[in-house]
A tleap script that builds the chain and sets N, CA, C and O, in Angstrom:
source leaprc.protein.ff14SB
mol = sequence {
  NMET THR TYR ILE LEU VAL CYS ALA ASP GLU
  PRO LEU HIE ARG GLY PRO ASN PHE SER ILE
  GLU PRO PRO SER ARG VAL GLU PHE SER ASN
  SER SER GLY THR VAL ILE PRO CYS SER ALA
  HIE GLY THR PRO HIE PRO VAL ILE THR TRP
  VAL LYS SER ASP GLY GLU ALA LEU GLN ASP
  LEU SER GLY LEU ARG TYR VAL ARG HIE ASP
  GLY THR LEU VAL PHE PRO PRO PHE PRO GLY
  GLU GLU TYR ARG ALA ASP VAL HIE ALA ALA
  VAL TYR ARG CYS GLU ALA SER ASN ALA ALA
  GLY VAL ILE GLY SER LYS ASP VAL HIE VAL
  ARG ALA VAL SER LEU LEU LEU GLN PHE LEU
  LEU ARG CARG
}
set mol.1.N position { 37.286 23.290 10.892 }
set mol.1.CA position { 37.240 22.420 9.742 }
set mol.1.C position { 36.358 21.222 10.084 }
set mol.1.O position { 36.452 20.669 11.179 }
set mol.2.N position { 35.497 20.821 9.137 }
set mol.2.CA position { 34.600 19.698 9.318 }
set mol.2.C position { 35.060 18.544 8.459 }
set mol.2.O position { 35.417 18.723 7.295 }
set mol.3.N position { 35.047 17.352 9.043 }
set mol.3.CA position { 35.412 16.154 8.303 }
set mol.3.C position { 34.183 15.259 8.195 }
set mol.3.O position { 33.404 15.142 9.141 }
set mol.4.N position { 34.021 14.638 7.049 }
set mol.4.CA position { 32.941 13.677 6.851 }
set mol.4.C position { 33.575 12.315 6.658 }
set mol.4.O position { 34.415 12.121 5.779 }
set mol.5.N position { 33.163 11.376 7.489 }
set mol.5.CA position { 33.689 10.020 7.400 }
set mol.5.C position { 32.834 9.225 6.423 }
set mol.5.O position { 31.622 9.114 6.610 }
set mol.6.N position { 33.439 8.683 5.405 }
set mol.6.CA position { 32.744 7.848 4.439 }
set mol.6.C position { 33.370 6.469 4.497 }
set mol.6.O position { 34.578 6.309 4.320 }
set mol.7.N position { 32.548 5.497 4.742 }
set mol.7.CA position { 33.014 4.112 4.800 }
set mol.7.C position { 32.997 3.539 3.385 }
set mol.7.O position { 31.953 3.550 2.732 }
set mol.8.N position { 34.104 3.051 2.915 }
set mol.8.CA position { 34.215 2.539 1.548 }
set mol.8.C position { 33.330 1.320 1.321 }
set mol.8.O position { 32.944 1.037 0.187 }
set mol.9.N position { 33.007 0.601 2.382 }
set mol.9.CA position { 32.171 -0.592 2.235 }
set mol.9.C position { 30.686 -0.260 2.126 }
set mol.9.O position { 29.889 -1.113 1.738 }
set mol.10.N position { 30.314 0.951 2.460 }
set mol.10.CA position { 28.909 1.359 2.486 }
set mol.10.C position { 28.624 2.281 1.302 }
set mol.10.O position { 29.095 3.418 1.295 }
set mol.11.N position { 27.869 1.827 0.301 }
set mol.11.CA position { 27.584 2.687 -0.848 }
set mol.11.C position { 26.689 3.863 -0.436 }
set mol.11.O position { 25.863 3.748 0.470 }
set mol.12.N position { 26.873 4.991 -1.123 }
set mol.12.CA position { 26.056 6.168 -0.829 }
set mol.12.C position { 24.620 5.969 -1.280 }
set mol.12.O position { 23.690 6.489 -0.663 }
set mol.13.N position { 24.440 5.215 -2.359 }
set mol.13.CA position { 23.092 4.945 -2.870 }
set mol.13.C position { 22.943 3.454 -3.128 }
set mol.13.O position { 23.785 2.824 -3.767 }
set mol.14.N position { 21.864 2.917 -2.620 }
set mol.14.CA position { 21.527 1.511 -2.844 }
set mol.14.C position { 20.041 1.464 -3.163 }
set mol.14.O position { 19.222 1.951 -2.385 }
set mol.15.N position { 19.694 0.886 -4.291 }
set mol.15.CA position { 18.297 0.820 -4.722 }
set mol.15.C position { 17.415 0.110 -3.713 }
set mol.15.O position { 17.894 -0.703 -2.923 }
set mol.16.N position { 16.128 0.418 -3.741 }
set mol.16.CA position { 15.211 -0.204 -2.785 }
set mol.16.C position { 15.013 -1.698 -3.045 }
set mol.16.O position { 15.041 -2.159 -4.185 }
set mol.17.N position { 14.813 -2.431 -1.961 }
set mol.17.CA position { 14.416 -3.841 -1.973 }
set mol.17.C position { 13.305 -3.993 -0.963 }
set mol.17.O position { 13.361 -3.410 0.119 }
set mol.18.N position { 12.287 -4.779 -1.310 }
set mol.18.CA position { 11.180 -4.974 -0.369 }
set mol.18.C position { 11.621 -5.802 0.824 }
set mol.18.O position { 12.233 -6.858 0.667 }
set mol.19.N position { 11.308 -5.317 2.014 }
set mol.19.CA position { 11.452 -6.138 3.218 }
set mol.19.C position { 10.112 -6.790 3.523 }
set mol.19.O position { 10.071 -7.884 4.086 }
set mol.20.N position { 9.010 -6.131 3.156 }
set mol.20.CA position { 7.667 -6.723 3.220 }
set mol.20.C position { 6.959 -6.334 1.926 }
set mol.20.O position { 6.677 -5.159 1.690 }
set mol.21.N position { 6.674 -7.337 1.089 }
set mol.21.CA position { 5.915 -7.089 -0.143 }
set mol.21.C position { 4.483 -7.543 0.098 }
set mol.21.O position { 4.264 -8.613 0.666 }
set mol.22.N position { 3.511 -6.753 -0.322 }
set mol.22.CA position { 2.120 -7.130 -0.059 }
set mol.22.C position { 1.713 -8.381 -0.829 }
set mol.22.O position { 2.313 -8.708 -1.853 }
set mol.23.N position { 0.690 -9.081 -0.335 }
set mol.23.CA position { 0.206 -10.284 -1.029 }
set mol.23.C position { -0.518 -9.904 -2.318 }
set mol.23.O position { -0.888 -8.745 -2.503 }
set mol.24.N position { -0.720 -10.869 -3.203 }
set mol.24.CA position { -1.380 -10.577 -4.477 }
set mol.24.C position { -2.904 -10.509 -4.346 }
set mol.24.O position { -3.562 -9.930 -5.209 }
set mol.25.N position { -3.474 -11.083 -3.294 }
set mol.25.CA position { -4.934 -11.026 -3.075 }
set mol.25.C position { -5.221 -10.717 -1.610 }
set mol.25.O position { -4.612 -11.285 -0.703 }
set mol.26.N position { -6.166 -9.801 -1.406 }
set mol.26.CA position { -6.596 -9.462 -0.050 }
set mol.26.C position { -8.118 -9.359 -0.065 }
set mol.26.O position { -8.686 -8.540 -0.788 }
set mol.27.N position { -8.773 -10.196 0.739 }
set mol.27.CA position { -10.227 -10.131 0.891 }
set mol.27.C position { -10.542 -9.828 2.342 }
set mol.27.O position { -9.885 -10.332 3.253 }
set mol.28.N position { -11.558 -8.993 2.548 }
set mol.28.CA position { -11.935 -8.616 3.907 }
set mol.28.C position { -13.396 -8.213 3.923 }
set mol.28.O position { -13.979 -7.927 2.877 }
set mol.29.N position { -13.987 -8.190 5.101 }
set mol.29.CA position { -15.378 -7.756 5.222 }
set mol.29.C position { -15.421 -6.284 5.605 }
set mol.29.O position { -14.478 -5.751 6.189 }
set mol.30.N position { -16.517 -5.645 5.269 }
set mol.30.CA position { -16.663 -4.228 5.603 }
set mol.30.C position { -16.669 -4.011 7.114 }
set mol.30.O position { -16.307 -2.930 7.580 }
set mol.31.N position { -17.071 -5.012 7.883 }
set mol.31.CA position { -17.133 -4.838 9.331 }
set mol.31.C position { -15.770 -4.958 10.008 }
set mol.31.O position { -15.595 -4.493 11.135 }
set mol.32.N position { -14.801 -5.578 9.327 }
set mol.32.CA position { -13.480 -5.746 9.942 }
set mol.32.C position { -12.442 -4.777 9.386 }
set mol.32.O position { -11.553 -4.336 10.114 }
set mol.33.N position { -12.550 -4.439 8.085 }
set mol.33.CA position { -11.498 -3.655 7.452 }
set mol.33.C position { -10.242 -4.497 7.343 }
set mol.33.O position { -10.245 -5.674 7.703 }
set mol.34.N position { -9.163 -3.896 6.847 }
set mol.34.CA position { -7.902 -4.621 6.739 }
set mol.34.C position { -6.739 -3.646 6.607 }
set mol.34.O position { -6.922 -2.466 6.305 }
set mol.35.N position { -5.551 -4.165 6.837 }
set mol.35.CA position { -4.318 -3.405 6.613 }
set mol.35.C position { -3.434 -4.231 5.689 }
set mol.35.O position { -3.360 -5.454 5.813 }
set mol.36.N position { -2.759 -3.548 4.757 }
set mol.36.CA position { -1.875 -4.223 3.813 }
set mol.36.C position { -0.489 -3.598 3.960 }
set mol.36.O position { -0.266 -2.475 3.506 }
set mol.37.N position { 0.449 -4.317 4.593 }
set mol.37.CA position { 1.775 -3.748 4.821 }
set mol.37.C position { 2.631 -3.746 3.560 }
set mol.37.O position { 2.480 -4.592 2.678 }
set mol.38.N position { 3.527 -2.778 3.503 }
set mol.38.CA position { 4.535 -2.709 2.454 }
set mol.38.C position { 5.693 -1.896 3.008 }
set mol.38.O position { 5.501 -0.773 3.474 }
set mol.39.N position { 6.895 -2.460 2.959 }
set mol.39.CA position { 8.064 -1.710 3.415 }
set mol.39.C position { 9.275 -2.154 2.611 }
set mol.39.O position { 9.315 -3.252 2.056 }
set mol.40.N position { 10.258 -1.267 2.568 }
set mol.40.CA position { 11.464 -1.546 1.792 }
set mol.40.C position { 12.662 -0.926 2.488 }
set mol.40.O position { 12.525 -0.032 3.323 }
set mol.41.N position { 13.838 -1.418 2.128 }
set mol.41.CA position { 15.066 -0.826 2.638 }
set mol.41.C position { 15.932 -0.423 1.452 }
set mol.41.O position { 15.754 -0.922 0.341 }
set mol.42.N position { 16.860 0.473 1.697 }
set mol.42.CA position { 17.766 0.983 0.677 }
set mol.42.C position { 18.474 2.201 1.236 }
set mol.42.O position { 18.208 2.610 2.366 }
set mol.43.N position { 19.376 2.785 0.457 }
set mol.43.CA position { 20.107 3.973 0.889 }
set mol.43.C position { 20.028 5.010 -0.220 }
set mol.43.O position { 20.523 4.756 -1.317 }
set mol.44.N position { 19.429 6.159 0.021 }
set mol.44.CA position { 18.720 6.556 1.233 }
set mol.44.C position { 17.430 5.753 1.420 }
set mol.44.O position { 16.983 5.042 0.520 }
set mol.45.N position { 16.847 5.885 2.613 }
set mol.45.CA position { 15.650 5.124 2.948 }
set mol.45.C position { 14.547 5.395 1.923 }
set mol.45.O position { 14.229 6.556 1.664 }
set mol.46.N position { 13.955 4.351 1.333 }
set mol.46.CA position { 12.932 4.539 0.306 }
set mol.46.C position { 11.639 5.151 0.839 }
set mol.46.O position { 11.278 4.989 2.004 }
set mol.47.N position { 10.970 5.849 -0.046 }
set mol.47.CA position { 9.633 6.388 0.208 }
set mol.47.C position { 8.644 5.392 -0.383 }
set mol.47.O position { 8.812 4.937 -1.515 }
set mol.48.N position { 7.613 5.054 0.388 }
set mol.48.CA position { 6.587 4.114 -0.071 }
set mol.48.C position { 5.404 4.914 -0.619 }
set mol.48.O position { 4.919 5.850 0.016 }
set mol.49.N position { 4.955 4.523 -1.808 }
set mol.49.CA position { 3.784 5.129 -2.437 }
set mol.49.C position { 2.886 4.006 -2.935 }
set mol.49.O position { 3.372 3.023 -3.495 }
set mol.50.N position { 1.597 4.143 -2.735 }
set mol.50.CA position { 0.635 3.198 -3.285 }
set mol.50.C position { 0.013 3.833 -4.519 }
set mol.50.O position { -0.314 5.019 -4.521 }
set mol.51.N position { -0.149 3.026 -5.573 }
set mol.51.CA position { -0.740 3.515 -6.811 }
set mol.51.C position { -1.878 2.598 -7.234 }
set mol.51.O position { -1.931 1.428 -6.857 }
set mol.52.N position { -2.790 3.160 -8.031 }
set mol.52.CA position { -3.878 2.377 -8.615 }
set mol.52.C position { -3.338 1.646 -9.846 }
set mol.52.O position { -2.200 1.874 -10.256 }
set mol.53.N position { -4.141 0.782 -10.423 }
set mol.53.CA position { -3.692 -0.015 -11.566 }
set mol.53.C position { -3.285 0.852 -12.754 }
set mol.53.O position { -2.503 0.411 -13.596 }
set mol.54.N position { -3.804 2.075 -12.835 }
set mol.54.CA position { -3.432 2.973 -13.936 }
set mol.54.C position { -2.158 3.767 -13.633 }
set mol.54.O position { -1.735 4.591 -14.444 }
set mol.55.N position { -1.544 3.522 -12.467 }
set mol.55.CA position { -0.312 4.199 -12.094 }
set mol.55.C position { -0.503 5.494 -11.329 }
set mol.55.O position { 0.478 6.102 -10.899 }
set mol.56.N position { -1.743 5.933 -11.150 }
set mol.56.CA position { -2.027 7.166 -10.422 }
set mol.56.C position { -1.840 6.949 -8.922 }
set mol.56.O position { -2.319 5.963 -8.362 }
set mol.57.N position { -1.131 7.889 -8.276 }
set mol.57.CA position { -0.905 7.783 -6.825 }
set mol.57.C position { -2.227 7.848 -6.074 }
set mol.57.O position { -3.123 8.610 -6.435 }
set mol.58.N position { -2.338 7.035 -5.019 }
set mol.58.CA position { -3.568 7.015 -4.220 }
set mol.58.C position { -3.720 8.295 -3.420 }
set mol.58.O position { -2.749 8.864 -2.919 }
set mol.59.N position { -4.956 8.726 -3.315 }
set mol.59.CA position { -5.323 9.818 -2.433 }
set mol.59.C position { -6.098 9.203 -1.276 }
set mol.59.O position { -6.881 8.274 -1.474 }
set mol.60.N position { -5.885 9.713 -0.081 }
set mol.60.CA position { -6.662 9.244 1.063 }
set mol.60.C position { -8.132 9.576 0.839 }
set mol.60.O position { -8.471 10.650 0.342 }
set mol.61.N position { -8.998 8.641 1.212 }
set mol.61.CA position { -10.438 8.845 1.159 }
set mol.61.C position { -10.975 8.654 2.561 }
set mol.61.O position { -10.979 7.538 3.082 }
set mol.62.N position { -11.423 9.724 3.170 }
set mol.62.CA position { -11.853 9.703 4.564 }
set mol.62.C position { -12.842 8.572 4.843 }
set mol.62.O position { -13.890 8.466 4.205 }
set mol.63.N position { -12.482 7.736 5.808 }
set mol.63.CA position { -13.336 6.640 6.229 }
set mol.63.C position { -13.288 5.417 5.336 }
set mol.63.O position { -13.872 4.390 5.682 }
set mol.64.N position { -12.605 5.490 4.186 }
set mol.64.CA position { -12.587 4.367 3.255 }
set mol.64.C position { -11.198 3.793 2.997 }
set mol.64.O position { -11.033 2.577 2.899 }
set mol.65.N position { -10.180 4.687 2.886 }
set mol.65.CA position { -8.851 4.213 2.526 }
set mol.65.C position { -7.826 5.300 2.851 }
set mol.65.O position { -8.055 6.479 2.583 }
set mol.66.N position { -6.690 4.892 3.433 }
set mol.66.CA position { -5.589 5.830 3.644 }
set mol.66.C position { -4.277 5.060 3.779 }
set mol.66.O position { -4.268 3.855 4.033 }
set mol.67.N position { -3.168 5.782 3.601 }
set mol.67.CA position { -1.842 5.190 3.727 }
set mol.67.C position { -1.189 5.761 4.981 }
set mol.67.O position { -1.095 6.977 5.148 }
set mol.68.N position { -0.736 4.860 5.865 }
set mol.68.CA position { -0.030 5.297 7.072 }
set mol.68.C position { 1.389 5.732 6.730 }
set mol.68.O position { 1.893 5.440 5.646 }
set mol.69.N position { 2.029 6.435 7.664 }
set mol.69.CA position { 3.390 6.916 7.456 }
set mol.69.C position { 4.390 5.780 7.247 }
set mol.69.O position { 5.436 5.984 6.630 }
set mol.70.N position { 4.077 4.580 7.757 }
set mol.70.CA position { 5.003 3.452 7.588 }
set mol.70.C position { 4.797 2.714 6.260 }
set mol.70.O position { 5.442 1.693 6.019 }
set mol.71.N position { 3.904 3.220 5.396 }
set mol.71.CA position { 3.673 2.607 4.093 }
set mol.71.C position { 2.546 1.601 4.051 }
set mol.71.O position { 2.278 1.026 2.997 }
set mol.72.N position { 1.878 1.372 5.170 }
set mol.72.CA position { 0.770 0.415 5.223 }
set mol.72.C position { -0.490 1.031 4.626 }
set mol.72.O position { -0.868 2.149 4.977 }
set mol.73.N position { -1.139 0.297 3.722 }
set mol.73.CA position { -2.410 0.721 3.145 }
set mol.73.C position { -3.521 0.220 4.059 }
set mol.73.O position { -3.585 -0.970 4.368 }
set mol.74.N position { -4.396 1.123 4.492 }
set mol.74.CA position { -5.436 0.796 5.466 }
set mol.74.C position { -6.821 0.984 4.855 }
set mol.74.O position { -7.122 2.017 4.258 }
set mol.75.N position { -7.655 -0.042 5.020 }
set mol.75.CA position { -9.070 0.035 4.697 }
set mol.75.C position { -9.804 -0.141 6.024 }
set mol.75.O position { -9.952 -1.270 6.492 }
set mol.76.N position { -10.267 0.947 6.641 }
set mol.76.CA position { -10.948 0.812 7.928 }
set mol.76.C position { -12.331 0.176 7.746 }
set mol.76.O position { -12.863 0.157 6.636 }
set mol.77.N position { -12.912 -0.343 8.830 }
set mol.77.CA position { -14.289 -0.838 8.738 }
set mol.77.C position { -15.197 0.285 8.223 }
set mol.77.O position { -14.967 1.461 8.504 }
set mol.78.N position { -16.232 -0.097 7.463 }
set mol.78.CA position { -17.122 0.916 6.895 }
set mol.78.C position { -18.539 0.352 6.818 }
set mol.78.O position { -18.726 -0.861 6.727 }
set mol.79.N position { -19.537 1.240 6.854 }
set mol.79.CA position { -20.927 0.785 6.697 }
set mol.79.C position { -21.131 0.200 5.299 }
set mol.79.O position { -20.575 0.706 4.324 }
set mol.80.N position { -21.916 -0.851 5.204 }
set mol.80.CA position { -22.143 -1.530 3.933 }
set mol.80.C position { -22.625 -0.617 2.830 }
set mol.80.O position { -22.278 -0.816 1.666 }
set mol.81.N position { -23.419 0.381 3.174 }
set mol.81.CA position { -23.947 1.290 2.146 }
set mol.81.C position { -22.875 2.239 1.592 }
set mol.81.O position { -23.127 2.949 0.618 }
set mol.82.N position { -21.680 2.258 2.205 }
set mol.82.CA position { -20.588 3.103 1.700 }
set mol.82.C position { -19.604 2.317 0.824 }
set mol.82.O position { -18.543 2.825 0.459 }
set mol.83.N position { -19.966 1.077 0.493 }
set mol.83.CA position { -19.134 0.267 -0.394 }
set mol.83.C position { -18.973 0.978 -1.735 }
set mol.83.O position { -19.944 1.475 -2.305 }
set mol.84.N position { -17.732 1.021 -2.233 }
set mol.84.CA position { -17.437 1.601 -3.546 }
set mol.84.C position { -16.537 0.630 -4.299 }
set mol.84.O position { -15.435 0.315 -3.849 }
set mol.85.N position { -17.009 0.161 -5.441 }
set mol.85.CA position { -16.231 -0.800 -6.221 }
set mol.85.C position { -14.873 -0.233 -6.626 }
set mol.85.O position { -13.892 -0.976 -6.670 }
set mol.86.N position { -14.789 1.079 -6.925 }
set mol.86.CA position { -13.517 1.661 -7.354 }
set mol.86.C position { -12.498 1.724 -6.228 }
set mol.86.O position { -11.314 1.954 -6.475 }
set mol.87.N position { -12.949 1.521 -4.987 }
set mol.87.CA position { -12.060 1.513 -3.825 }
set mol.87.C position { -11.916 0.102 -3.265 }
set mol.87.O position { -10.807 -0.355 -2.988 }
set mol.88.N position { -13.046 -0.583 -3.101 }
set mol.88.CA position { -13.083 -1.854 -2.387 }
set mol.88.C position { -12.982 -3.096 -3.266 }
set mol.88.O position { -12.897 -4.209 -2.746 }
set mol.89.N position { -12.988 -2.930 -4.575 }
set mol.89.CA position { -12.799 -4.055 -5.510 }
set mol.89.C position { -11.867 -3.553 -6.603 }
set mol.89.O position { -12.270 -3.392 -7.755 }
set mol.90.N position { -10.637 -3.313 -6.233 }
set mol.90.CA position { -9.697 -2.649 -7.133 }
set mol.90.C position { -8.326 -3.308 -7.075 }
set mol.90.O position { -8.060 -4.167 -6.234 }
set mol.91.N position { -7.469 -2.882 -7.989 }
set mol.91.CA position { -6.100 -3.386 -8.046 }
set mol.91.C position { -5.161 -2.243 -7.675 }
set mol.91.O position { -5.244 -1.145 -8.224 }
set mol.92.N position { -4.265 -2.527 -6.729 }
set mol.92.CA position { -3.301 -1.544 -6.245 }
set mol.92.C position { -1.894 -2.108 -6.390 }
set mol.92.O position { -1.711 -3.309 -6.592 }
set mol.93.N position { -0.903 -1.225 -6.282 }
set mol.93.CA position { 0.489 -1.651 -6.304 }
set mol.93.C position { 1.279 -0.746 -5.368 }
set mol.93.O position { 1.038 0.460 -5.305 }
set mol.94.N position { 2.215 -1.331 -4.647 }
set mol.94.CA position { 3.095 -0.586 -3.754 }
set mol.94.C position { 4.389 -0.287 -4.507 }
set mol.94.O position { 4.964 -1.165 -5.150 }
set mol.95.N position { 4.836 0.964 -4.417 }
set mol.95.CA position { 6.105 1.333 -5.035 }
set mol.95.C position { 7.039 1.900 -3.978 }
set mol.95.O position { 6.620 2.669 -3.113 }
set mol.96.N position { 8.302 1.517 -4.054 }
set mol.96.CA position { 9.330 2.036 -3.151 }
set mol.96.C position { 10.362 2.756 -4.009 }
set mol.96.O position { 10.849 2.201 -4.994 }
set mol.97.N position { 10.695 3.985 -3.641 }
set mol.97.CA position { 11.633 4.752 -4.454 }
set mol.97.C position { 12.629 5.507 -3.591 }
set mol.97.O position { 12.325 5.933 -2.477 }
set mol.98.N position { 13.821 5.658 -4.136 }
set mol.98.CA position { 14.840 6.517 -3.536 }
set mol.98.C position { 15.715 7.036 -4.675 }
set mol.98.O position { 15.408 6.805 -5.845 }
set mol.99.N position { 16.794 7.731 -4.345 }
set mol.99.CA position { 17.659 8.330 -5.365 }
set mol.99.C position { 18.294 7.295 -6.282 }
set mol.99.O position { 18.741 7.635 -7.377 }
set mol.100.N position { 18.341 6.041 -5.856 }
set mol.100.CA position { 18.986 4.996 -6.654 }
set mol.100.C position { 18.011 4.225 -7.530 }
set mol.100.O position { 18.448 3.440 -8.371 }
set mol.101.N position { 16.703 4.419 -7.363 }
set mol.101.CA position { 15.766 3.699 -8.223 }
set mol.101.C position { 14.379 3.537 -7.636 }
set mol.101.O position { 14.064 4.048 -6.561 }
set mol.102.N position { 13.559 2.807 -8.380 }
set mol.102.CA position { 12.158 2.552 -8.014 }
set mol.102.C position { 11.870 1.078 -8.253 }
set mol.102.O position { 12.292 0.513 -9.262 }
set mol.103.N position { 11.144 0.453 -7.318 }
set mol.103.CA position { 10.651 -0.908 -7.534 }
set mol.103.C position { 9.151 -0.913 -7.260 }
set mol.103.O position { 8.656 -0.133 -6.446 }
set mol.104.N position { 8.441 -1.791 -7.940 }
set mol.104.CA position { 7.006 -1.934 -7.739 }
set mol.104.C position { 6.665 -3.347 -7.342 }
set mol.104.O position { 7.278 -4.301 -7.820 }
set mol.105.N position { 5.688 -3.483 -6.468 }
set mol.105.CA position { 5.239 -4.806 -6.042 }
set mol.105.C position { 4.406 -5.441 -7.149 }
set mol.105.O position { 4.070 -4.798 -8.143 }
set mol.106.N position { 4.086 -6.696 -6.958 }
set mol.106.CA position { 3.105 -7.332 -7.835 }
set mol.106.C position { 1.760 -6.653 -7.582 }
set mol.106.O position { 1.581 -5.981 -6.566 }
set mol.107.N position { 0.825 -6.827 -8.501 }
set mol.107.CA position { -0.512 -6.259 -8.316 }
set mol.107.C position { -1.176 -6.869 -7.085 }
set mol.107.O position { -1.052 -8.064 -6.817 }
set mol.108.N position { -1.879 -6.024 -6.348 }
set mol.108.CA position { -2.617 -6.463 -5.159 }
set mol.108.C position { -4.106 -6.313 -5.481 }
set mol.108.O position { -4.611 -5.198 -5.611 }
set mol.109.N position { -4.795 -7.437 -5.608 }
set mol.109.CA position { -6.224 -7.430 -5.911 }
set mol.109.C position { -6.993 -7.384 -4.588 }
set mol.109.O position { -6.987 -8.342 -3.814 }
set mol.110.N position { -7.647 -6.257 -4.353 }
set mol.110.CA position { -8.377 -6.046 -3.104 }
set mol.110.C position { -9.860 -6.273 -3.359 }
set mol.110.O position { -10.413 -5.821 -4.361 }
set mol.111.N position { -10.491 -6.987 -2.425 }
set mol.111.CA position { -11.931 -7.239 -2.546 }
set mol.111.C position { -12.564 -7.205 -1.164 }
set mol.111.O position { -12.300 -8.055 -0.313 }
set mol.112.N position { -13.404 -6.203 -0.967 }
set mol.112.CA position { -14.158 -6.121 0.279 }
set mol.112.C position { -15.510 -6.765 0.061 }
set mol.112.O position { -16.114 -6.626 -1.002 }
set mol.113.N position { -15.976 -7.466 1.069 }
set mol.113.CA position { -17.288 -8.084 1.026 }
set mol.113.C position { -18.168 -7.336 2.013 }
set mol.113.O position { -17.895 -7.306 3.213 }
set mol.114.N position { -19.223 -6.736 1.494 }
set mol.114.CA position { -20.156 -6.009 2.346 }
set mol.114.C position { -21.163 -6.994 2.916 }
set mol.114.O position { -21.870 -7.671 2.170 }
set mol.115.N position { -21.227 -7.073 4.229 }
set mol.115.CA position { -22.181 -7.986 4.856 }
set mol.115.C position { -23.614 -7.583 4.531 }
set mol.115.O position { -24.476 -8.451 4.391 }
set mol.116.N position { -23.890 -6.283 4.408 }
set mol.116.CA position { -25.219 -5.812 4.031 }
set mol.116.C position { -25.546 -6.272 2.617 }
set mol.116.O position { -26.657 -6.736 2.358 }
set mol.117.N position { -24.594 -6.149 1.702 }
set mol.117.CA position { -24.805 -6.564 0.317 }
set mol.117.C position { -25.066 -8.066 0.251 }
set mol.117.O position { -25.957 -8.503 -0.477 }
set mol.118.N position { -24.303 -8.861 0.999 }
set mol.118.CA position { -24.530 -10.306 1.018 }
set mol.118.C position { -25.933 -10.619 1.523 }
set mol.118.O position { -26.613 -11.481 0.967 }
set mol.119.N position { -26.367 -9.933 2.560 }
set mol.119.CA position { -27.699 -10.147 3.123 }
set mol.119.C position { -28.775 -9.830 2.082 }
set mol.119.O position { -29.721 -10.599 1.915 }
set mol.120.N position { -28.635 -8.707 1.387 }
set mol.120.CA position { -29.628 -8.308 0.393 }
set mol.120.C position { -29.669 -9.267 -0.789 }
set mol.120.O position { -30.739 -9.536 -1.336 }
set mol.121.N position { -28.502 -9.788 -1.189 }
set mol.121.CA position { -28.451 -10.721 -2.311 }
set mol.121.C position { -29.086 -12.068 -1.974 }
set mol.121.O position { -29.571 -12.766 -2.865 }
set mol.122.N position { -29.085 -12.430 -0.719 }
set mol.122.CA position { -29.672 -13.723 -0.306 }
set mol.122.C position { -31.182 -13.663 -0.234 }
set mol.122.O position { -31.840 -14.703 -0.213 }
set mol.123.N position { -31.737 -12.482 -0.197 }
set mol.123.CA position { -33.195 -12.339 -0.043 }
set mol.123.C position { -33.924 -12.668 -1.302 }
set mol.123.O position { -35.153 -12.598 -1.341 }
savepdb mol mol.pdb
quit
């Protein structure tokens, strides 16, 4: 016979709450890249998803943007000629979800500055 111990003080489901909510603005240069953390707690442990301003879930773009397993959105350094406004000058949102609910962060306005582009504009 198997027994399951349930503690009355511990709810089976608790909606997500952000432990780290991303900032509303992030600017970085193409030569440095950046990381934008997002994490939440709840029961069961929430899944972190990043979405675009239209609500569509982000897809990793090789060399330009990806989401780590811990929920951090990463923009690695990239050559100036690979700048893409739809990736590097966009609005994103972090969402945390579990069986008890979903929460979304404030909008995160991302802006990469291409050093090559700045150089060309100054000429």
